[in-house]
C-alpha positions, 0 to 999 in steps of 0.5 A: 500500500502506498502512503497516498492510498492509506490516507485516501480513506474518509474516516480512520479505521479502528482495529478490533475483534468485536462479536456481532449478530448479522441479520439478513432477510425480511419478515419471516425469512429474517435470521441472525448469524454470529460474526466478528467485526474486525475493523470499524470506521464511521462509514462501515466495517469489516465483517467476518460471518459464515453467510453467502452474501454478495455485494449489494445485499442489505444487512443489519448488524447488532453490536453485542455491547451493553448499549445494544446498537443495531445499524443497517448497511449494505455489502460492498465487497467480499473475499471468502467470508470477509465482507466490507460493509458500508453503513447506511447512516454513518456512526456518530463521532 
């Protein structure tokens, strides 16, 4: 990675290992799968989950924290079971 590509991001990334529930589907077809958030920024996160998601798929992530934060997003990229998720509404700073 070149220095210019590192600085091209809109928001700083924070490396972590946070348990999450990934919620997919609608209505009676909704299901939650355990996953891990490994990089987080105001605009999205890297997500590891055993799901067959594709770029463009809508999802929700429930952060397993005392505040029970849930956020909607869309899958932007995929490599195996690692997904790049963009939040539909950026996290507050």
